[in-house]
C-alpha positions in Angstrom: 0.0 0.0 0.0 1.5 3.4 -1.0 1.6 6.3 1.4 -1.3 8.1 -0.1 -3.6 5.0 0.2 -2.3 4.4 3.7 -3.2 7.9 4.8 -6.7 7.5 3.3 -7.1 4.3 5.1 -6.3 5.9 8.4 -8.8 8.6 7.8 -11.5 6.1 7.0 -10.9 3.5 9.6 -12.4 4.1 13.1 -10.6 4.5 16.3 -10.4 0.8 16.8 -8.8 0.5 13.3 -5.8 2.7 12.5 -5.8 4.2 16.0 -6.0 0.6 17.3 -7.7 0.9 20.7 -10.7 2.1 22.7 -10.0 4.9 25.2 -11.1 5.1 28.8 -13.4 8.1 28.1 -15.4 5.9 25.6 -16.4 3.6 28.6 -18.8 4.3 31.4 -17.3 5.9 34.4 -17.1 3.6 37.4 -15.9 6.0 40.0 -17.0 4.5 43.3 -14.9 4.3 46.6 -14.7 1.0 48.4 -12.0 1.6 51.0 -11.0 4.3 53.4 -8.3 6.8 52.7 -6.0 5.3 55.3 -6.2 1.9 53.6 -5.3 3.4 50.2 -2.4 5.4 51.6 -1.1 2.2 53.2 -1.4 0.4 49.8 0.4 3.2 48.0 3.2 3.1 50.5 3.6 -0.6 50.3 3.7 -0.4 46.5 6.3 2.3 46.8 8.6 -0.1 48.7 8.5 -2.5 45.8 8.9 0.2 43.2 12.1 1.3 45.0 13.6 -2.1 44.0 12.6 -1.8 40.3 15.9 -3.1 39.0 14.0 -6.4 39.4 10.9 -6.8 37.2 9.2 -9.0 39.8 9.3 -6.0 42.2 7.6 -3.8 39.6 4.9 -6.4 39.1 4.4 -6.5 42.9 4.1 -2.7 43.0 1.6 -2.7 40.2 -0.5 -5.4 41.9 -0.8 -3.4 45.1 -1.4 -0.1 43.4 -4.2 -1.7 41.3 -5.9 -2.6 44.6 -5.6 1.1 45.6 -7.0 2.2 42.3 -9.9 -0.2 42.7 -10.7 1.4 46.0 -10.3 5.0 44.8 -10.7 5.0 41.0 -9.9 8.7 40.7 -6.8 8.8 42.9 -4.5 10.8 40.7 -1.3 9.8 42.5 -1.9 6.0 42.2 -3.1 6.3 38.6 0.1 8.1 37.6 2.2 5.5 39.4 0.4 2.7 37.5 0.9 4.5 34.2 4.7 4.9 34.8 5.2 1.5 36.2 3.6 -0.3 33.3 5.5 1.8 30.9 8.8 1.0 32.6 8.1 -2.6 32.9 7.5 -2.9 29.2 10.2 -0.6 28.1 12.8 -1.9 30.5 12.1 -5.6 30.7 9.8 -6.8 28.0 11.3 -5.3 24.8 12.0 -8.8 23.4 8.6 -10.3 24.3 6.2 -8.8 21.7 3.0 -10.0 23.2 3.8 -9.0 26.7 5.3 -5.7 25.7 2.2 -4.6 23.8 -0.1 -5.8 26.5 1.8 -4.0 29.3 2.4 -0.8 27.3 -1.3 -0.7 26.5 -2.0 -1.0 30.3 0.2 2.0 30.7 -2.0 3.9 28.1 -5.2 2.8 29.9 -4.0 4.0 33.3 -2.7 7.1 31.7 -6.1 7.9 30.3 -7.7 7.5 33.7 -5.0 9.6 35.3 -5.7 12.5 32.8 -9.4 12.2 33.5 -8.7 12.4 37.2 -6.5 15.5 36.7 -9.2 17.5 34.9 -13.0 17.3 35.1 -13.1 19.7 32.1 -11.1 17.3 30.0 -13.3 14.4 31.1 -16.5 16.3 30.3 -15.2 17.3 26.8 -14.1 13.8 25.9 -17.2 12.1 27.2 -19.2 14.5 25.1 -17.4 13.3 22.0 -14.6 15.9 21.9 -11.2 15.3 20.2 -8.2 14.8 22.4 -5.9 17.4 20.7 -8.4 20.1 21.7 -9.5 18.6 25.1 -6.0 18.1 26.3 -5.5 21.9 26.3 -7.9 22.0 29.3 -5.5 19.9 31.5 -3.7 22.0 34.1 0.0 21.8 35.0 -0.8 19.5 37.8 -1.8 16.9 35.2 1.7 17.0 33.5 2.8 13.6 35.0 -0.3 11.9 33.7 0.0 13.4 30.2 3.7 12.6 30.0 3.6 9.0 30.9 0.4 8.5 28.9 1.9 10.0 25.8 5.1 8.0 26.3 3.2 4.8 26.6 0.9 5.5 23.7 3.7 6.5 21.4 5.8 3.3 22.1 2.7 1.1 21.9 1.7 2.6 18.6 5.2 2.4 17.1 5.4 -1.3 18.0 1.9 -2.0 16.5 3.1 -0.7 13.1 3.0 2.4 10.9 -0.7 2.5 10.3 -1.5 2.6 14.1 1.4 5.0 14.7 0.0 7.3 12.1 -3.5 7.0 13.6 -2.3 8.0 17.0 0.2 10.6 16.0 -2.0 13.6 16.6 -3.1 12.4 20.0 0.5 11.7 21.2 1.9 15.0 19.8 -0.9 17.2 21.1 -0.5 15.7 24.6 3.2 16.1 24.6 2.8 19.6 23.2 0.7 20.4 26.3 3.4 19.0 28.5 6.1 21.0 26.7 4.0 24.1 27.2 3.4 23.6 30.9 6.7 22.1 32.0 9.5 21.6 29.5 11.9 20.4 32.3 9.6 17.5 33.4 11.4 14.2 33.8 14.9 15.4 32.9 13.8 17.4 29.8 11.4 14.6 28.8 9.2 16.7 26.5 12.1 17.9 24.4 13.5 14.3 24.4 10.2 13.1 23.0 10.1 15.7 20.2 13.7 14.9 19.4 12.6 11.3 18.7 9.3 12.4 17.1 10.8 14.6 14.4 13.4 12.0 13.6 10.9 9.1 13.3 8.1 10.9 11.5 8.4 10.9 7.7 8.5 14.4 6.1 4.9 14.2 5.0 3.8 13.6 8.6 5.9 16.4 10.1 9.4 14.9 10.3 12.2 17.3 10.5 15.8 16.3 11.3 16.9 19.7 12.2 14.0 20.1 14.7 15.0 16.7 16.1 18.5 17.9 16.8 17.3 21.1 18.4 15.0 19.3 20.8 17.6 16.7 21.7 20.1 19.5 22.5 17.5 21.3 24.6 16.8 18.1 26.5 20.5 17.7 27.2 20.8 21.3 28.3 18.1 20.6 30.9 19.7 17.4 32.1 23.1 16.4 30.7 23.3 13.3 32.8 20.0 11.7 31.9 21.4 9.3 29.3 18.1 8.2 27.8 18.3 11.3 25.6 21.6 10.1 24.1 20.2 6.7 23.5 17.2 8.1 21.7 19.4 10.5 19.7 21.6 7.6 18.6 18.7 5.2 17.9 16.5 7.6 15.9 18.4 10.7 14.6 21.9 9.2 14.1 20.4 6.2 12.4 18.1 8.2 10.2 21.0 10.4 9.1 23.3 7.4 8.9 25.8 9.2 11.1 27.8 6.3 12.4 30.3 8.5 14.2 27.7 10.2 16.3 25.9 6.9 16.9 29.0 5.3 18.4 30.1 8.4 20.3 26.8 8.9 22.0 26.4 5.2 22.9 29.9 4.9 24.2 29.3 7.9 26.4 26.1 6.2 27.7 27.9 3.0 28.6 30.7 4.9 30.4 28.2 6.8 32.6 28.2 5.7 36.2 25.1 3.6 37.1 24.2 6.0 39.9 24.7 9.3 38.0 21.1 10.2 39.0 20.4 8.1 42.1 16.6 8.5 41.9 16.4 6.8 38.5 19.3 4.3 38.8 17.0 1.5 37.5 16.2 3.6 34.4 19.8 4.4 33.8 20.7 0.7 33.9 18.0 0.0 31.3 19.3 2.8 29.0 22.8 1.4 29.3 21.6 -2.0 28.2 19.7 -0.4 25.3 23.0 1.2 24.3 24.8 -2.1 24.3 22.1 -3.7 22.2 22.2 -0.8 19.7 26.0 -1.1 19.3 25.6 -4.9 18.8 23.2 -4.2 16.0 25.3 -1.5 14.4 26.0 -3.5 11.2 22.3 -3.9 10.6 21.6 -0.2 11.2 24.3 1.2 8.9 
């Protein structure tokens, strides 16, 4: 199928086609409360203890299980919904990259929890979406307090869609971009320059007809590194997306070797994430001959 036909198909197919999934705001709201605040707080704290040991995938799963109980008790508890969004994203991105079925299932759970977290962050957003509004417009109603929900939702949706294939990625592009645009507007420094890191990858991955721009990609990657020079995930994405797209083998090797040489505890709060990024760098270097 050529590009023109693919675009037409994405326009014609419903949200469960090219977009590939049904969103939380298309379902009925089940927002009861079945436990006391003290019980939920205790569950969140217990999950936090497991999350602190997230260099072990089993500990992430344990945290998720406990936080799911808290979310069942308080379906609009913003804190726990964000934790579930991020935890499912990291479980998939960090430990399930080579298990296609589990990766997609878990990343989709990240998307679902993210949708619920955004709803919890903004009654105005929820009302607009339940009335049939479009996300690129509704997300403009989400306040700065909703940035963590939007960031992890968009990160999950983008990676889920990319793995599902080009048609789904194209179908979700506007939703992901609009959400991250809002994050960039409200807090460009969030998660170590995360919004700029995202757009560095976005403009490298997208074909020109869908907004791709290699120079914009470079600008955003550099801005992300200006915000946090030590968060090595930015260099991994730069190497994997922009350097490969430009077939710049020298930059590819330079960035990834810098990543591998970085101390594991360069940012103590995200040591587990740093370890994952270093493993990604090793995998990319091992695949260099296939990429160039």
